[in-house]
C-alpha positions as CSV (number, residue, x, y, z in Angstrom):
1,M,118.1,120.1,61.4
2,R,117.9,116.5,62.7
3,I,118.1,116.2,66.5
4,A,118.2,112.8,68.3
5,F,117.4,112.4,72.0
6,R,118.9,109.6,74.2
7,A,116.9,109.4,77.4
8,D,115.1,106.8,79.4
9,A,112.1,106.5,81.7
10,S,111.3,103.6,84.1
11,V,109.9,102.7,87.4
12,Q,113.4,103.2,88.9
13,I,114.5,106.3,86.9
14,G,111.1,108.1,86.8
15,T,109.7,110.1,83.9
16,G,111.4,113.5,84.3
17,H,114.3,113.0,81.8
18,V,112.1,112.0,79.0
19,M,109.5,114.6,79.8
20,R,111.9,117.5,79.6
21,C,113.4,116.1,76.4
22,L,109.9,116.0,75.0
23,T,109.4,119.6,75.9
24,L,112.6,120.6,74.0
25,A,111.7,118.3,71.1
26,E,108.2,119.8,70.7
27,A,109.6,123.3,70.6
28,L,112.2,122.3,68.0
29,R,109.6,120.6,65.9
30,A,107.4,123.7,66.0
31,Q,110.3,125.5,64.3
32,G,110.6,122.9,61.6
33,H,113.3,120.6,62.9
34,E,113.2,116.8,62.8
35,C,113.4,115.0,66.2
36,L,113.7,111.4,67.1
37,F,114.0,109.5,70.4
38,I,116.1,106.5,71.4
39,C,114.9,104.9,74.6
40,R,115.3,101.5,76.3
41,D,112.4,99.3,76.9
42,H,112.5,99.5,80.7
43,P,109.4,98.7,82.8
44,G,107.5,102.0,83.1
45,N,109.0,103.5,79.9
46,L,107.1,106.3,78.0
47,S,107.2,104.8,74.5
48,E,103.4,105.2,74.1
49,L,103.5,108.8,75.1
50,I,106.4,109.6,72.7
51,A,104.6,107.9,69.9
52,Q,101.3,109.7,70.8
53,R,103.3,113.0,70.5
54,G,104.2,112.0,66.9
55,F,107.9,111.5,67.3
56,E,110.0,108.8,65.6
57,L,111.0,106.3,68.3
58,H,113.7,103.6,68.4
59,L,113.0,101.4,71.4
60,L,116.2,99.5,72.5
61,R,115.4,96.0,73.7
62,Q,115.6,95.2,77.4
63,E,118.5,93.0,78.2
64,T,119.2,90.5,81.0
65,G,122.5,89.4,82.4
66,A,125.7,91.2,83.6
67,L,126.4,94.8,82.9
68,H,130.2,94.4,82.7
69,S,132.1,97.0,80.7
70,T,134.8,95.9,78.3
71,G,137.7,97.6,76.7
72,S,140.4,100.0,77.9
73,E,138.4,103.1,78.6
74,D,138.4,104.9,81.9
75,A,137.6,102.4,84.6
76,A,135.5,104.9,86.5
77,T,131.7,104.3,86.1
78,P,128.9,106.6,86.8
79,E,127.1,106.2,90.1
80,H,123.8,105.5,88.3
81,A,125.4,103.0,85.8
82,Q,122.8,100.3,86.7
83,W,120.0,102.5,85.4
84,L,121.2,101.8,81.8
85,G,120.3,98.1,82.0
86,V,123.2,97.1,79.8
87,A,126.9,97.8,79.5
88,W,127.5,101.3,78.1
89,Q,129.4,99.8,75.1
90,Q,126.3,97.9,74.1
91,D,124.1,100.9,74.6
92,A,126.4,103.0,72.4
93,A,126.4,100.4,69.6
94,Q,122.6,100.2,69.7
95,T,122.3,104.0,69.7
96,L,124.6,104.2,66.6
97,N,122.5,101.5,65.0
98,A,119.3,103.5,65.7
99,L,120.9,106.6,64.1
100,N,121.4,104.4,61.0
101,G,124.2,106.5,59.6
102,K,122.0,109.4,58.9
103,K,123.3,112.9,59.4
104,T,122.5,114.0,62.9
105,D,123.1,117.6,63.8
106,W,122.7,117.2,67.5
107,L,122.4,114.3,69.9
108,V,120.8,115.3,73.2
109,V,121.9,113.0,76.1
110,D,119.8,113.1,79.3
111,H,120.9,110.1,81.3
112,Y,122.7,109.8,84.6
113,A,124.2,106.5,83.5
114,L,126.1,107.9,80.5
115,D,129.4,109.8,80.6
116,V,132.4,110.7,78.5
117,N,133.2,107.1,77.4
118,W,129.8,106.6,75.8
119,E,129.8,110.1,74.3
120,R,133.2,109.6,72.7
121,R,132.0,106.3,71.2
122,V,129.1,107.9,69.4
123,A,130.7,111.3,68.7
124,A,132.0,110.3,65.3
125,Q,128.5,109.8,64.0
126,V,126.9,113.1,65.2
127,N,127.9,116.7,64.5
128,N,127.4,117.9,68.1
129,I,126.4,116.5,71.5
130,M,124.3,118.3,74.1
131,V,124.2,116.9,77.7
132,I,121.4,117.6,80.1
133,D,122.6,117.0,83.6
134,D,121.7,117.7,87.3
135,L,124.6,116.1,89.2
136,A,127.9,117.5,88.0
137,D,129.4,114.1,89.1
138,R,131.1,112.7,86.0
139,P,133.0,113.9,82.9
140,H,131.4,114.6,79.5
141,Q,132.5,115.1,75.9
142,C,130.0,117.6,74.6
143,Q,129.7,121.0,72.9
144,L,126.7,122.2,75.0
145,L,125.7,121.4,78.6
146,L,122.5,122.3,80.4
147,D,122.0,122.1,84.1
148,Q,118.8,124.0,84.9
149,N,119.1,123.7,88.7
150,L,119.1,126.6,91.1
151,G,122.3,126.7,93.2
152,R,124.4,125.1,90.4
153,K,127.4,127.1,89.4
154,A,129.2,127.0,86.1
155,Q,132.5,126.2,87.8
156,D,130.9,123.0,89.2
157,Y,131.7,121.5,85.8
158,D,135.3,122.6,85.7
159,G,137.4,119.6,84.7
160,L,134.4,117.6,83.7
161,I,133.7,119.1,80.3
162,P,135.9,120.6,77.5
163,E,136.9,124.2,78.1
164,T,135.2,125.0,74.8
165,C,131.9,123.6,75.9
166,T,129.1,126.2,76.4
167,R,127.5,125.9,79.8
168,L,123.8,126.8,80.3
169,I,123.4,127.0,84.1
170,G,120.3,127.7,86.3
171,P,116.5,128.0,86.0
172,H,116.9,130.8,83.5
173,Y,117.2,127.9,81.0
174,A,114.5,125.7,82.5
175,L,112.8,123.6,79.8
176,L,109.1,124.5,80.0
177,R,106.3,124.0,77.5
178,Q,104.9,127.1,75.9
179,E,101.6,127.0,77.8
180,F,103.4,127.9,81.0
181,A,104.5,131.2,79.7
182,E,101.1,131.8,78.1
183,L,99.3,131.2,81.4
184,R,101.8,133.1,83.6
185,D,100.0,136.5,83.7
186,A,96.6,135.0,84.5
187,S,98.1,132.7,87.2
188,L,100.0,135.6,88.9
189,E,96.9,137.8,88.9
190,R,94.7,135.4,90.9
191,R,97.5,135.0,93.5
192,K,97.3,138.6,94.6
193,T,94.3,137.5,96.8
194,P,95.5,134.1,98.1
195,K,93.1,131.5,99.4
196,L,93.4,127.8,100.1
197,E,90.5,125.9,98.5
198,H,92.1,123.9,95.7
199,I,95.2,121.7,96.3
200,L,97.2,120.0,93.5
201,I,99.0,116.8,94.5
202,T,101.6,115.6,92.0
203,L,104.4,113.3,93.2
204,G,106.0,112.4,89.9
205,G,105.1,110.2,87.0
206,V,105.9,106.9,88.9
207,D,105.9,107.6,92.7
208,Q,107.4,104.2,93.3
209,N,107.0,104.4,97.1
210,N,103.4,105.8,97.0
211,V,104.2,109.0,98.7
212,T,100.9,110.2,97.3
213,G,99.1,107.8,99.6
214,Q,101.1,109.1,102.6
215,V,100.2,112.7,101.7
216,L,96.5,111.7,101.5
217,D,96.7,110.1,104.9
218,A,98.2,113.2,106.3
219,L,95.6,115.5,104.7
220,A,92.7,113.2,105.9
221,Q,93.9,114.0,109.5
222,S,94.5,117.7,108.9
223,S,92.3,120.6,109.8
224,L,91.5,121.5,106.2
225,P,87.9,122.6,105.8
226,P,85.6,120.0,104.2
227,E,85.0,122.1,101.1
228,T,88.7,121.7,100.1
229,E,89.2,120.2,96.7
230,L,92.1,117.9,96.0
231,D,93.4,117.4,92.4
232,I,95.6,114.3,92.4
233,V,97.7,113.7,89.3
234,M,99.6,110.4,88.7
235,G,101.3,108.5,85.9
236,A,99.8,105.4,84.4
237,S,102.8,103.4,85.4
238,A,102.5,104.3,89.1
239,P,102.4,101.0,91.1
240,A,99.9,102.3,93.6
241,L,97.5,104.0,91.2
242,E,94.5,101.8,92.0
243,Q,95.2,102.0,95.7
244,V,95.3,105.8,95.6
245,R,92.0,105.8,93.6
246,R,90.3,103.8,96.4
247,Q,91.9,105.9,99.1
248,A,90.6,109.1,97.4
249,E,87.1,107.9,97.6
250,T,87.3,107.7,101.4
251,L,88.7,111.2,102.0
252,P,86.6,113.9,103.8
253,Y,87.2,116.2,100.8
254,R,86.3,116.2,97.2
255,A,89.2,114.4,95.5
256,T,89.8,113.4,91.9
257,V,92.6,111.2,90.5
258,S,93.7,112.0,87.0
259,V,96.3,110.0,84.9
260,N,98.8,111.2,82.3
261,V,97.3,114.7,82.1
262,T,98.1,117.0,79.2
263,D,96.8,120.2,80.9
264,M,99.2,120.5,83.8
265,A,99.7,124.2,83.3
266,K,95.9,124.8,83.6
267,R,95.8,122.7,86.7
268,M,98.6,124.6,88.3
269,C,97.0,127.9,87.3
270,K,93.8,126.8,89.1
271,A,95.5,125.5,92.2
272,D,96.1,127.5,95.4
273,L,98.8,125.2,96.7
274,C,100.7,122.3,95.3
275,I,102.1,119.3,97.2
276,G,104.7,118.2,94.7
277,A,107.9,116.3,94.1
278,A,111.2,118.1,93.7
279,G,112.6,117.9,90.2
280,S,111.8,119.5,86.8
281,T,108.2,120.3,87.7
282,S,109.5,122.7,90.3
283,W,110.3,125.2,87.5
284,E,106.8,124.9,86.1
285,R,105.3,125.8,89.6
286,C,107.8,128.7,89.9
287,C,106.8,130.1,86.5
288,L,103.2,130.2,87.5
289,G,103.8,131.4,91.0
290,L,102.2,128.3,92.5
291,P,103.1,128.1,96.3
292,T,104.4,124.6,96.9
293,V,105.1,122.1,99.7
294,T,108.0,120.2,98.1
295,M,108.6,116.6,98.8
296,V,112.2,115.4,98.3
297,L,111.8,111.8,96.9
298,A,115.4,111.1,95.9
299,E,118.8,112.1,97.1
300,N,119.6,113.8,93.8
301,Q,116.7,116.2,94.3
302,K,117.8,117.4,97.7
303,E,120.3,120.1,96.7
304,A,118.0,121.8,94.2
305,A,115.0,121.6,96.6
306,E,117.0,123.2,99.4
307,A,118.1,126.0,97.1
308,I,114.5,126.7,96.1
309,A,113.5,126.8,99.8
310,R,116.3,129.2,100.6
311,Q,114.9,131.6,98.0
312,G,111.5,131.3,99.7
313,A,109.8,129.8,96.7
314,A,108.7,126.5,98.5
315,F,108.4,124.8,101.8
316,V,110.4,121.6,101.8
317,I,109.5,118.4,103.6
318,K,112.4,115.9,103.7
319,N,110.9,113.2,106.0
320,T,107.5,111.7,105.3
321,E,107.4,110.4,108.9
322,H,106.6,113.9,110.0
323,L,104.5,114.8,107.0
324,Q,101.2,115.1,108.9
325,T,102.6,117.3,111.7
326,E,104.5,119.6,109.2
327,L,101.5,119.9,106.9
328,D,99.1,120.7,109.7
329,C,101.5,123.4,111.1
330,L,101.6,125.0,107.7
331,L,97.9,124.8,106.9
332,T,96.9,126.3,110.3
333,D,99.4,129.1,110.3
334,N,97.6,132.4,110.9
335,Q,100.1,134.0,108.5
336,L,99.4,131.4,105.7
337,A,98.0,134.0,103.3
338,E,101.2,136.2,103.6
339,K,103.4,133.1,103.2
340,L,101.5,132.1,100.0
341,V,102.0,135.5,98.5
342,A,105.7,135.5,99.4
343,M,106.3,132.0,97.9
344,S,104.5,133.0,94.7
345,K,106.6,136.1,94.2
346,A,109.8,134.3,95.0
347,G,109.0,131.6,92.5
348,T,108.2,133.9,89.7
349,S,111.5,135.8,90.2
350,L,113.4,132.6,89.4
351,V,111.6,131.3,86.2
352,D,109.9,133.3,83.4
353,G,108.9,130.3,81.2
354,L,111.2,131.3,78.2
355,G,114.1,129.0,79.0
356,C,113.4,126.5,76.2
357,Q,113.8,129.1,73.5
358,R,117.1,130.3,75.1
359,V,118.4,126.7,74.9
360,I,117.3,126.4,71.3
361,N,119.1,129.6,70.4
362,H,122.3,127.9,71.5
363,L,121.7,124.9,69.2
364,G,122.2,127.2,66.2
365,T,118.9,126.2,64.6
366,D,118.4,129.5,62.7
């Protein structure tokens, strides 16, 4: 089968959409299927990473000027339409050009700026469309829809997708790389006797507002013992990367800054606590039972983060102004060990690491 992915990464969008598509694409390729990516050349895109992973990539040129739509289609536009960088009609035409008339069994669309109008425009050139969404805020024309967020209900998409569309809803379908399932047992075993010596800090591939730096400031003033180790993970396109590197050298703890890591599962397995962004990596942490202080960095992350907190799988901080106080309260809690165990168990009950294969089964790839 031939599967195309239309997703973007940028300083504004972040890296999560492309990263979860890469996870699905790698699993499909391992089963003998052909995968290609169609992405726009936004600042902060992941074209080099996609190429390094060995996938065919069509990089759509970055445009300047107005984004006005044309034609008689539905006048409603997605809330995140500006993320596309061009009018949707132009993007659809460029996407069709990238597909080059070749038979495409599935087109996977993971983009908040695209909706039913774009999908209808490209539908004639592809056999099936799969949409990956988190918002349930706009209509789609697709045969398969994935929303892997906790708290989402299938009926949230009533009226937004065809009645015949198959809905894959919840973290049971979370797109995780194979190594997370492989390391799950070892990670859970070491969490039976919790400690707090190694903290993983990962605030997204871009971290446009340098929340990483704010976290390090708060930890520098906390009551953590000096032997604590901080593992700080950032993306190469993070605007504050060099600033964080300099800041890490001044901390009263051993701190390392790593960029574009390929061993996140191992790092999560080794960590006792994570201070991390809400989003797709939440499911990676849950799979490995990694207790987490979750930072909500965007409005569209809030609902899922709160749902995870209600399940007891994470502690959520919504306001960075109170970060130091809230972190210190947590880290000095005399029941911290019990809380770490409880968070670990709650997380593992939500995600088992096998969601990617469940999604592939619905693509009819056998």
